[in-house]
Rosetta silent file (secondary structure, phi, psi, omega in degrees, C-alpha in Angstrom):
SEQUENCE: MKKTPRTPRERRRPRTTIVPLRGSEDQAMNESKQAHRAPFVHESSYVDEDVTIGQGTKVWHFCHLQKGARIGENCSLGQNVNVSNHVKIGNGVKIQNNVAVYEGVELEDYVFCGPSMVFTNDLTPRAKYPKGPAGYRKTLVRTGASIGANATIVCGTTLGAWCLIGAGAVVTADVPAHALMLGVPARQHGWVCECGERLPESLTCACGRRYLLSPGHELKELKR
SCORE:     score description
SCORE:     0.000 S_00000001
   1 L     0.000  133.250 -175.506   88.985 -127.103  145.273 S_00000001
   2 L   -75.910  131.077 -179.761   88.600 -130.568  143.830 S_00000001
   3 L   -82.762  144.309  177.507   88.300 -130.684  140.014 S_00000001
   4 L   -78.160  128.337  176.308   85.437 -132.596  138.355 S_00000001
   5 L   -58.927  142.656  177.851   86.835 -135.491  136.196 S_00000001
   6 L   -71.899  144.256  179.263   86.349 -135.085  132.477 S_00000001
   7 L   -74.051  164.533  173.315   83.746 -137.373  130.838 S_00000001
   8 H   -57.365  -39.125  179.711   84.850 -139.825  128.035 S_00000001
   9 H   -64.155  -40.921  178.599   83.239 -137.496  125.507 S_00000001
  10 H   -65.644  -35.269 -177.974   85.264 -134.551  126.794 S_00000001
  11 H   -67.645  -29.294 -179.537   88.418 -136.586  126.637 S_00000001
  12 H   -76.618  -27.092 -174.108   87.772 -137.360  122.960 S_00000001
  13 L   -86.437  115.966  179.178   87.220 -133.708  122.036 S_00000001
  14 L   -63.690  141.078  175.338   90.451 -131.774  121.429 S_00000001
  15 L   -83.831  132.797  177.614   90.752 -128.490  123.284 S_00000001
  16 L  -116.099  123.873  179.900   91.422 -125.406  121.104 S_00000001
  17 L  -110.489  126.488  178.147   92.972 -122.310  122.653 S_00000001
  18 L  -106.637  122.463 -177.170   92.858 -119.074  120.716 S_00000001
  19 L  -122.291  113.363  178.552   95.413 -116.523  121.675 S_00000001
  20 L   -59.473  136.223  176.093   95.286 -113.032  119.987 S_00000001
  21 L   -98.711  131.178  174.098   98.711 -111.885  118.726 S_00000001
  22 L    58.354   27.179  177.673   99.828 -108.315  119.340 S_00000001
  23 L    68.263   21.563 -177.911   96.280 -107.393  120.481 S_00000001
  24 L   -78.993  116.678  175.720   94.990 -107.906  116.920 S_00000001
  25 H   -71.162  -34.374  179.176   91.180 -108.495  116.826 S_00000001
  26 H   -62.895  -43.626 -177.273   91.425 -109.581  113.200 S_00000001
  27 H   -63.799  -44.286  179.414   94.005 -112.234  114.143 S_00000001
  28 H   -62.250  -36.831 -179.547   91.719 -113.511  116.960 S_00000001
  29 H   -70.675  -42.416  179.586   88.762 -113.642  114.603 S_00000001
  30 H   -60.946  -43.464 -178.457   90.663 -115.552  111.950 S_00000001
  31 H   -68.652  -30.114  177.975   91.848 -118.110  114.511 S_00000001
  32 H   -67.416  -41.980  178.682   88.353 -118.456  115.834 S_00000001
  33 H   -66.306  -39.772  179.479   87.086 -119.185  112.297 S_00000001
  34 H   -62.665  -42.119 -179.830   89.834 -121.813  111.808 S_00000001
  35 H   -63.753  -39.705  179.180   88.882 -123.507  115.067 S_00000001
  36 H   -63.577  -30.955 -174.223   85.188 -123.535  114.003 S_00000001
  37 L   -91.737    8.829 -179.698   86.180 -125.213  110.697 S_00000001
  38 L   -67.437  146.181 -178.880   88.158 -128.022  112.331 S_00000001
  39 L   -61.303  144.984 -179.004   86.813 -131.463  111.283 S_00000001
  40 E  -113.747  129.224  173.879   84.232 -133.061  113.518 S_00000001
  41 E  -127.929  115.802  178.052   84.187 -136.838  114.129 S_00000001
  42 L   -56.990  146.432 -173.487   81.440 -138.314  116.310 S_00000001
  43 L   -64.983  -19.233  179.396   82.703 -140.366  119.235 S_00000001
  44 L   -82.102  -10.187 -177.644   80.980 -143.508  118.022 S_00000001
  45 L   -87.598  156.462  179.982   82.996 -143.506  114.802 S_00000001
  46 E  -113.026  131.238  177.201   86.351 -145.211  114.090 S_00000001
  47 E  -123.234  116.703  179.681   89.228 -143.500  112.327 S_00000001
  48 L   -79.154  178.554 -179.572   92.188 -145.749  111.420 S_00000001
  49 L   -66.397  154.874  176.264   95.823 -144.613  111.070 S_00000001
  50 L    58.020   39.645  176.550   96.981 -142.433  108.201 S_00000001
  51 L  -105.736  137.524  178.799   93.578 -140.939  107.473 S_00000001
  52 E  -110.764  125.812  175.469   93.241 -137.364  106.236 S_00000001
  53 E  -121.674  119.095 -177.422   90.083 -135.329  107.081 S_00000001
  54 L   -73.591  167.537 -178.163   89.764 -131.831  105.664 S_00000001
  55 L   -61.631  142.415  175.086   88.663 -128.704  107.421 S_00000001
  56 L    79.506   -3.415  178.780   84.934 -128.251  107.954 S_00000001
  57 L   -78.731  141.868 -179.254   84.162 -131.971  107.364 S_00000001
  58 E  -123.738  126.246  177.137   81.674 -133.715  109.657 S_00000001
  59 E  -114.601  110.994 -173.685   81.681 -137.471  110.257 S_00000001
  60 L   -87.210 -160.762 -166.647   78.587 -138.620  111.998 S_00000001
  61 L   -60.007  138.315  164.990   77.474 -141.686  114.021 S_00000001
  62 L    61.976   33.141  178.616   78.946 -145.173  113.542 S_00000001
  63 L   -93.109  162.297  172.573   81.227 -144.406  110.549 S_00000001
  64 E  -135.069  119.601  177.461   84.471 -146.165  109.820 S_00000001
  65 E  -108.297  112.254 -170.861   87.301 -144.512  107.957 S_00000001
  66 L   -87.403  169.296 -172.040   89.919 -147.071  107.011 S_00000001
  67 L   -52.229  130.124  175.875   93.682 -146.740  106.578 S_00000001
  68 L    86.191   -3.281 -179.479   94.910 -144.331  103.999 S_00000001
  69 L   -60.150  144.984  176.287   91.502 -142.721  103.257 S_00000001
  70 E  -125.324  113.656 -178.625   91.674 -139.118  102.042 S_00000001
  71 E  -117.836  128.754 -174.323   88.616 -136.932  102.666 S_00000001
  72 L   -73.653 -165.126 -179.177   88.444 -133.322  101.478 S_00000001
  73 L   -84.782  151.516  169.181   87.093 -130.189  103.080 S_00000001
  74 L    57.825   32.345  172.339   83.485 -129.370  103.956 S_00000001
  75 L   -89.722  164.491  173.752   82.190 -132.943  103.391 S_00000001
  76 E  -134.515  122.377  175.264   79.398 -134.607  105.320 S_00000001
  77 E  -111.439  110.101 -175.304   79.369 -138.316  106.062 S_00000001
  78 L   -71.514 -171.288 -173.903   76.070 -139.537  107.475 S_00000001
  79 L   -66.669  138.389  172.834   75.368 -142.339  109.862 S_00000001
  80 L    66.747   42.453  177.132   76.898 -145.754  109.179 S_00000001
  81 L  -102.714  133.493  178.914   79.224 -144.761  106.348 S_00000001
  82 E  -114.502  126.389  175.630   82.301 -146.874  105.582 S_00000001
  83 E  -114.714  111.838 -172.993   85.179 -145.433  103.608 S_00000001
  84 L   -70.912  175.878 -178.797   87.637 -148.227  102.614 S_00000001
  85 L   -54.228  131.882  171.662   91.404 -148.241  102.429 S_00000001
  86 L    62.775   17.034  176.291   93.057 -145.553  100.230 S_00000001
  87 L   -73.381  139.550 -177.995   89.774 -144.142   98.987 S_00000001
  88 E  -111.959  125.404  178.452   89.974 -140.520   97.795 S_00000001
  89 E  -123.441  133.849 -175.135   87.022 -138.184   98.370 S_00000001
  90 L   -80.414 -162.279  177.575   87.066 -134.569   97.148 S_00000001
  91 L   -84.870  149.415  174.855   85.770 -131.376   98.671 S_00000001
  92 L    69.166   16.252 -177.770   82.137 -130.632   99.412 S_00000001
  93 L   -82.517  137.114  176.519   81.001 -134.237   99.100 S_00000001
  94 E  -116.106  119.179 -178.681   77.830 -135.379  100.802 S_00000001
  95 E  -117.089  116.815 -178.627   77.416 -139.102  101.631 S_00000001
  96 L   -81.009 -178.067 -171.757   74.057 -140.029  103.182 S_00000001
  97 L   -57.897  149.270  165.859   73.333 -142.859  105.670 S_00000001
  98 L    63.988   47.807  177.667   74.316 -146.479  105.049 S_00000001
  99 L  -123.419  135.483  174.503   76.830 -146.105  102.187 S_00000001
 100 E  -113.065  121.124  177.326   80.053 -148.025  101.711 S_00000001
 101 E  -102.385  100.244 -171.220   82.713 -146.429   99.465 S_00000001
 102 L   -78.464  159.195  173.385   84.868 -149.434   98.623 S_00000001
 103 L   -51.737  132.407 -176.563   88.556 -149.489   97.624 S_00000001
 104 L   102.762  -12.254  176.618   88.851 -148.613   93.967 S_00000001
 105 E   -95.148  135.258  172.904   86.130 -145.869   94.109 S_00000001
 106 E  -127.343  135.799  177.560   87.079 -142.188   93.768 S_00000001
 107 E  -115.586  123.066  175.833   84.667 -139.335   94.311 S_00000001
 108 L   -78.283 -167.566 -177.574   85.559 -135.893   92.950 S_00000001
 109 L   -65.025  145.201  168.756   84.277 -132.567   94.417 S_00000001
 110 L    59.899   29.336  171.096   80.635 -131.974   95.270 S_00000001
 111 L   -75.301  145.903  175.421   79.397 -135.552   94.654 S_00000001
 112 E  -118.485  125.275 -179.507   76.146 -136.536   96.297 S_00000001
 113 E  -117.651  112.482 -177.316   75.586 -140.177   97.366 S_00000001
 114 L   -70.840  166.555 -177.114   71.936 -140.858   98.361 S_00000001
 115 L   -57.579  129.782  173.423   70.907 -143.090  101.303 S_00000001
 116 L    64.983   17.833  169.979   71.803 -146.798  100.879 S_00000001
 117 L   -69.264  158.959 -168.868   73.213 -146.484   97.407 S_00000001
 118 E  -124.192  125.394  166.825   75.711 -149.202   96.518 S_00000001
 119 E  -100.077  160.649  174.632   79.212 -149.140   94.999 S_00000001
 120 L  -136.100  165.965  177.392   80.974 -152.340   93.945 S_00000001
 121 L  -142.348    9.182 -178.314   84.637 -153.103   93.064 S_00000001
 122 L  -144.921  118.924 -174.904   84.597 -156.699   91.779 S_00000001
 123 L   -77.364  -28.524 -174.894   82.582 -157.885   88.661 S_00000001
 124 L  -133.556   69.470 -170.816   83.016 -161.539   89.402 S_00000001
 125 L   -73.919  138.062  167.074   83.378 -161.956   93.237 S_00000001
 126 L  -132.223  129.045 -178.378   84.066 -165.327   94.855 S_00000001
 127 L   -63.241  -32.884 -177.251   84.355 -165.806   98.591 S_00000001
 128 L   -76.810  -24.946 -169.941   86.776 -168.716   98.020 S_00000001
 129 L  -130.473   65.071  177.230   88.990 -166.862   95.499 S_00000001
 130 L   -61.922  137.621 -179.721   89.366 -163.194   96.715 S_00000001
 131 L   -83.137  -35.474 -176.280   91.200 -160.984   94.225 S_00000001
 132 L    77.391  179.000 -174.637   92.431 -158.282   96.565 S_00000001
 133 H   -52.271  -36.972 -176.468   93.162 -154.674   95.453 S_00000001
 134 H   -63.488  -23.082 -177.234   95.017 -155.681   92.329 S_00000001
 135 H   -96.135   -4.221 -173.700   91.795 -157.293   90.959 S_00000001
 136 L   -78.237  143.534  173.203   89.435 -154.448   91.785 S_00000001
 137 L   -92.480  133.293 -174.115   87.786 -152.493   88.965 S_00000001
 138 L   -75.691  146.095  170.184   88.001 -148.701   89.347 S_00000001
 139 E  -129.198  131.458 -178.569   84.948 -146.472   89.546 S_00000001
 140 E  -119.176  125.211  173.996   85.258 -142.674   89.068 S_00000001
 141 E  -113.674  114.628 -170.325   82.433 -140.286   89.973 S_00000001
 142 L   -87.304  172.889 -169.133   83.233 -136.930   88.567 S_00000001
 143 L   -46.199  128.343  169.723   82.503 -133.446   89.873 S_00000001
 144 L    81.009   -2.776 -175.571   78.950 -132.602   90.915 S_00000001
 145 L   -65.300  149.712  178.674   77.437 -135.993   90.040 S_00000001
 146 E  -128.950  131.845 -178.805   74.409 -137.076   92.159 S_00000001
 147 E  -118.568  123.957 -173.100   73.426 -140.710   92.843 S_00000001
 148 L   -75.197  167.036  178.219   69.882 -141.355   94.141 S_00000001
 149 L   -53.813  135.948  177.726   68.833 -143.550   97.013 S_00000001
 150 L    63.611    9.574  176.084   69.268 -147.292   96.561 S_00000001
 151 L   -73.391  159.434  179.045   70.972 -146.966   93.213 S_00000001
 152 E  -126.224  129.436  179.632   73.740 -149.419   92.347 S_00000001
 153 E  -110.225  106.814 -179.993   76.924 -148.464   90.488 S_00000001
 154 L   -74.639  139.411 -171.365   78.562 -151.549   88.937 S_00000001
 155 L   -66.280  162.739  178.778   82.314 -151.152   89.072 S_00000001
 156 L    87.521   15.119 -177.486   84.535 -150.246   86.136 S_00000001
 157 L  -120.293  155.922  173.258   82.380 -147.233   85.218 S_00000001
 158 E  -115.079  128.316  177.627   82.781 -143.461   85.063 S_00000001
 159 E  -103.639  120.242 -172.878   79.933 -141.189   85.971 S_00000001
 160 L   -66.026  159.674 -179.632   80.236 -137.875   84.160 S_00000001
 161 L   -55.037  134.683  174.448   80.239 -134.434   85.795 S_00000001
 162 L    60.398   16.464  168.145   76.819 -133.169   87.052 S_00000001
 163 L   -68.163  165.618  178.662   74.993 -136.317   85.935 S_00000001
 164 E  -134.154  120.943  177.068   72.013 -137.506   87.959 S_00000001
 165 E  -100.568  115.846 -175.308   71.346 -141.169   88.710 S_00000001
 166 L   -61.847  153.007  178.712   67.705 -141.801   89.648 S_00000001
 167 L   -55.985  133.271  173.325   66.699 -143.643   92.826 S_00000001
 168 L    82.045   -5.818 -177.931   66.928 -147.453   92.406 S_00000001
 169 L   -69.215  156.909  175.368   68.778 -147.284   89.074 S_00000001
 170 E  -122.485  112.170 -174.789   71.480 -149.778   88.229 S_00000001
 171 E   -92.903  124.491 -179.302   74.376 -148.265   86.258 S_00000001
 172 L  -119.640   -0.974 -179.952   76.317 -150.763   84.149 S_00000001
 173 L  -146.229  169.912  178.822   78.169 -148.460   81.719 S_00000001
 174 L   -59.620  149.011 -179.216   79.801 -145.058   81.564 S_00000001
 175 E  -116.323  129.860 -178.415   77.512 -142.096   82.011 S_00000001
 176 L   -63.588  157.263  171.500   77.809 -138.834   80.010 S_00000001
 177 L   -61.307  141.548  178.992   78.155 -135.503   81.834 S_00000001
 178 L    68.095    1.565 -175.435   74.786 -134.028   82.674 S_00000001
 179 E   -78.148  143.970  173.821   72.872 -137.121   81.703 S_00000001
 180 E  -100.977  119.842 -176.242   69.743 -138.167   83.601 S_00000001
 181 E  -116.721  129.732 -177.126   69.807 -141.940   84.117 S_00000001
 182 E  -137.635  153.454  170.309   66.824 -144.021   85.208 S_00000001
 183 L    91.282 -179.231 -179.003   65.759 -147.682   85.447 S_00000001
 184 L  -128.916  115.731  -16.382   67.293 -151.133   85.469 S_00000001
 185 L   -61.337  161.575 -178.956   69.606 -151.189   83.685 S_00000001
 186 L   -66.572  133.249  175.476   69.969 -147.452   83.672 S_00000001
 187 E  -125.434  152.411 -179.254   69.095 -145.688   80.425 S_00000001
 188 E   -76.295  134.942  178.867   69.374 -142.012   79.605 S_00000001
 189 E  -130.516   59.544  176.592   66.208 -139.944   79.835 S_00000001
 190 E    99.366 -160.695 -172.940   67.382 -136.477   78.893 S_00000001
 191 E  -128.820  152.981  177.429   69.712 -133.945   80.494 S_00000001
 192 E  -126.285  145.945  178.251   70.057 -132.094   83.799 S_00000001
 193 L   -75.965  163.802  176.717   71.492 -128.663   84.529 S_00000001
 194 L   -57.421  -31.438  175.089   74.360 -128.093   86.886 S_00000001
 195 L   -73.582  -10.567  174.320   71.738 -126.859   89.387 S_00000001
 196 L   105.118   -8.463 -179.257   70.027 -130.255   89.221 S_00000001
 197 L   -80.512  143.764  179.085   66.869 -129.298   87.278 S_00000001
 198 E   -67.294  135.607 -176.582   65.871 -131.366   84.233 S_00000001
 199 L   -82.699  138.628  175.170   66.585 -129.441   81.001 S_00000001
 200 L   -79.153 -177.609 -176.684   63.784 -128.711   78.560 S_00000001
 201 L   -64.512  -26.154  179.367   64.215 -129.292   74.785 S_00000001
 202 L   -70.871  -16.542 -177.271   65.617 -125.744   74.449 S_00000001
 203 L    59.718   26.656  171.414   68.444 -126.776   76.800 S_00000001
 204 E  -111.502  120.875 -175.541   67.935 -123.524   78.674 S_00000001
 205 L   -89.208  154.624  177.419   67.384 -123.902   82.401 S_00000001
 206 L   -62.085  -22.098  178.002   65.194 -121.646   84.494 S_00000001
 207 L   -76.495   -8.026  175.507   68.311 -120.769   86.513 S_00000001
 208 L   105.854  -12.616  177.378   69.714 -119.000   83.439 S_00000001
 209 L   -75.558  143.297 -179.039   72.302 -121.559   82.326 S_00000001
 210 E  -124.215  146.449 -174.102   72.212 -122.464   78.626 S_00000001
 211 E  -128.527  157.005  170.656   73.642 -125.628   76.989 S_00000001
 212 E  -131.916  134.356  175.444   74.541 -126.874   73.527 S_00000001
 213 E   -88.427  116.279 -176.840   74.559 -130.485   72.376 S_00000001
 214 L   -75.683  162.749  173.197   77.619 -131.174   70.299 S_00000001
 215 L   -55.928  -22.067  176.468   77.701 -133.556   67.307 S_00000001
 216 L   -87.121   12.051  177.547   79.470 -135.993   69.546 S_00000001
 217 L    64.110   40.574  174.612   76.396 -136.029   71.850 S_00000001
 218 L  -114.330  133.969 -178.368   78.231 -134.072   74.552 S_00000001
 219 E   -89.644  125.499  177.980   76.394 -131.386   76.458 S_00000001
 220 E  -120.331  135.056  177.120   78.356 -128.135   76.836 S_00000001
 221 E   -76.808  131.307  175.202   77.458 -125.116   78.887 S_00000001
 222 L   -80.368  139.570  179.001   77.450 -121.868   76.909 S_00000001
 223 L   -67.037  142.304 -178.029   79.313 -118.900   78.420 S_00000001
 224 L   -81.314    0.000    0.000   76.946 -116.207   79.778 S_00000001
């Protein structure tokens, strides 16, 4: 019987064979779960050499992951996302459509990047006088931070854990943890809980988390 030739899509998709050991159903189930958590890369995307993609991560249409990029587990990269050379992305990160994560940017775990938000890595760019990686200014986005659609993050800044940058804001300086930043240039307009809700004056969220503002103007979560 003549075999039907495999389509280009089928040739791109690795085959996974699950073989139970010693008749163990638990072993078969564990291997099935591991196969299900294998990273997914859409066939329209490009992955350069020496790129690491963690388990459970999904890379959707028309993305480009450049040499040396490190992407953690259970991330989601939407359509038309570019991850530049040697960029490090943590676990559980969600990057929406049309975002470029340039060299010099690092995203810790559970960072959210809204559609078409912008990172930069050069404060004084010139087409005629490119600086290269040695001249890039570092940007660090700490755990759980969220960046709204069309916001711009000027390079050389650190965004604190669980901060929230409003849509269209332009961040030009470091952002405290849990700060709500709005406007151009971005200014602080209160605080947000780890769950994402804006905190009232009592600093007690409807979700049950409670916070205390230290004399140094740092928001700390109180132990339950």
